[in-house]
N, C-alpha and C positions, 0 to 999 in steps of 0.2 A: 630878170626871171618868170616868167607864167608859170602857173601850174600846171597848163598842158606844154608849154616847152618842156619844163622838166620830165614831165612824164615820155614826151618824144623824143627827149634825150636818153633817159633810163631807158627804152627801148632798145634806141639805137645801139648802142657799144655793144652789149652783148649779143645781137644779131649780127655786127662786122665781124665780132670775135669770132661766129658759129660760119661766116661766110670763108672765112680767112682761115679757119683750121678745118672746112667742109673741103677744101682745092686740094688741102693735103692728106683729108682722109680718103677723098675720089680715089689718088691715087693709089692708095693703099688698099681700099675693100671695093672699088668697082661701085656703078651706076646704081646700083642695086643695096649700098651700104654694108658695112660690116656685120659679119656674121654676130646674131646674140641681142643686137641693138633691138630689132622688134619684139623681140621674147622681154627683155629688161622695160622698156616701155609698157608693153600690157602687162607685164607684174607689178610695175607702180601703179598703172592705172589703178587695177581691181585693187590694189589694197587704198589708195585714195577714195574708192567706191564704200568703204568700209567704214570709212570717217564720216559720219552726216557732214559735219563741216567743210569737210573736201571734197564729198561728192559732186556730179553735175557737170558741167563742163567750164567749171571757173578758173581750173587751172590748165592747162596747156606742157605734156609732156613730150619732149623729142628726146631721142639719144642719136649720137654718133659718136664711133666709135670708143663705146663704154661711157662716154661721158655725156649725164645727163642734164638736158637745158630743161627750166622749170619757169613759167612765165604766168601772169595772171593777173587781175586787178583784186587783191585779197589785205587783212589786216594781219599786221605783224604774226601776233599768236599764231594763226590760222597756219601764215607761211612757213614760222619755223616747224609746225607738227609737218608740213609738206616736205619738207627740205630732212625731218630724222626720218622718214619715211624712206625715201628716196636714197640717202647715203646708207640704210641700211638693208637695200635690196643687192642677192648677191649678184655678181657682177659688174656692180658700177666700178668705175676708177675713179670721177670725180663727181659732184653733183655744180652745175651752174645757177645763180637763180637771176630772173629780171622780173620781181616781185613790184607793184608797185602800191599804192595805197587804194581799198576802195573806196571809189566814188561817194 
């Protein structure tokens, strides 16, 4: 399996699980999303911006029914810091990551 294929596979499965979960969440929360999701994502983004290695747009933060999805192409130590920030944010039920290695 090539590196590119591995990256596509690593991105596909979390996306698929988000889509499946999204169908159930749509029924629960409606088209605008669940209450509090936007605020959770904004708090996480603000905390990431305060850490130089995590700032910028290298990490994508999505929240759906208080489950946070983090993605980006970053190195493992930096990914662990981002995961810790998300896990310690008030209101978060679960954190799912689909980080890949930095090219």
